[in-house]
N, C-alpha and C positions, 0 to 999 in steps of 0.2 A: 504494500500500500504506500503510495507516494505522499509527500507533504500536503499537497492540495486536497487529496482525498481525505487525509486525516483532519485537516481544518474543516472540511465540509461535514465530516462525521461529528466533530465537536459542535458545530452549529446546529445540527439536527438533534443531538442529545440535549442541548440547552432548551430546545422547544418542547421536550417531553415534560410532563407533569409528574412529579414524584409523590408517591403516597407515604413515604417514610418521613414521619414527623421529625423535624429538627435537622434533617440531613441535607436539605436543599442548599444551604449556605456552604456546607462542606464540599458537596459535589461541585458547586459553582466555582469555589476557590481552586479545587483540583483541576477542573477544566481550564481555568485561567492560567494556571501554572503550565499545563501541557501546551496550551496555545502559545504562551510566551516562549517556551522552549523551541517550538517549531518555527517561530518567527525570528529567533536569534540569528545574528550574523556571526557569532563566535561560539566556540565550544568551550564550556567551563568544566574544569575537573578539580574537585576538591581532594585534598590529601588530609586524611583524618587518622586519629589514633590518640592514645594517651600521651601525656607530656613525656618527652625524651624517648619516644618510640622511633625517632629517626626521620620525622617528616621533613624537616628543613634539609637534612643531609641528603635524603632521597631526591628532593627537589633540586638541590645543587648538582646532583649527578645528571638530572635531565637538562638543567640549564647549561651544563658543560663547564662550569667553573664554581669556585667556592664563593658564592655571592651572599647567601642568607646566613645570618649568624646562627650558630648551633652550639650546644653544650650538653653535658650529661644531666643537667638540671632543667627545670622548666625554663624555657627561653622565649618562644614566640608569645607575645602578649596581645596581639591584635590580628584581625583578619588581614592577610596580605595577598593582594592580587598580583600575580606575575604575568604581565602581558607580553606575548611574543611580538616583537616588532623587528623590521629589517634593520640591519646595521646602519643603513643610510637614513633611517627615520630620525627626525629631529628630537623625538622623545627618548631615543635609545640612551640607556644609562642615566635615566632620570627617575625620580620618585615624586609622587604627589601624596601629601599627608593630609587626611581629613580628620578634623577634630569633632568631638561630641558637642562642644560648646559653640553656639552661633557667634559668640564674641571673637572666636579665633577663625580667621580666614584660612582656607587651605593654603598650604605652602608647597612650592616646587623646589627640588634640589637636584643638582647634577652630581652624581656620585663618581662618575668616571671610573678610575681605577682604585679610588679610595672607598672601598666598600665598608670600612669601619664606621662610617657615618650612619649606616643603616641600623646599627645597634641602638642608637638613641631614639629611633622612631618605631622599632619593631619589637623590642625585647624587654624583659623584666629587669635587665641589667642596665637600662638607660640611666644616665646621670643627670639628665635635664627634664625628663618627663616621667610621670606615672602613666606609662603607656596604656595599661589596661583601663584606666579611668578617664584618660584625656583623649586618646587617639581612637577614632572610630574605625578607620581603615587606612591602609597604605597601598598605593598602586605603584608597582615597580615595572618599569618599561625596559626590557632588555632583549637581546637576541638569544633565543633558545637554540642551542647548537643542533639538537636532534629533532626539532619540531618544524613542521610546515603548516601554513594556514593560519587562520585567525583563532588562536588558542590562548586561553587564560587559565593558568594553574593557580589554585588557591591554597595557600598555607594557612592552616587553622591552629588556634591555640589547642592545647590538649583537652580531650573530652573530660578529663579529670583534673583540669587546671584549678589553681587556687583562687583565681579572680572570679568574683561573682558575675554570672552571666556568660562565661565562656562557653559552657555546654550549649546554652540556648543559641548563641551566635553561630556556633559550629553547626548545629542542627538546621538553622535557617539557610546556611550556605549549602548544606547537603541537599536540601529541598530544591534550591534554585539551580543546582548543578546538573549537567548532562550525564556525568559519571563521577564516581568517587573511588578513591584508592584508600584502603584501610591498612595501616601498618600496625603490627603487633610486636610487643617486646619479645625477645627470644627467651626470656625467662618464663 
């Protein structure tokens, strides 16, 4: 079944009247999510697991260089979108940081070869921000060595992270993703 056929099917299902009390809103929300996925111009893949399961290390392998901070302790403190862009794209090697507070405008930084700057906007080890409480998301634009097409990889905080709301944020990203990769500790 092709994309247009699926969109037509969603339209026909929406016209049906459901007899199940209280489920119409849930079905409608699910149909909206499916329709959004079909209309997407990019493929989104979340990488999930408990903290220190190796999510950032795994993503660094896909990226083809040691870009994302990683450690043996809880590290990633916010949702991090890694957008594949061409090396010639003006956004390549830049990040956009989005804050929870409307008082803080998003900021753009060029990290070039100095990837250490990412620590202050992505991790629990930041010396200038309480990342989990202040930063809503970070968009990293880089060339992914082994990837083609419009792909966004999503590094998530651990499902068992210490910060309040991390599990909920990760679950929201899973729901919006086209695919998820779950990493497990070897223990």
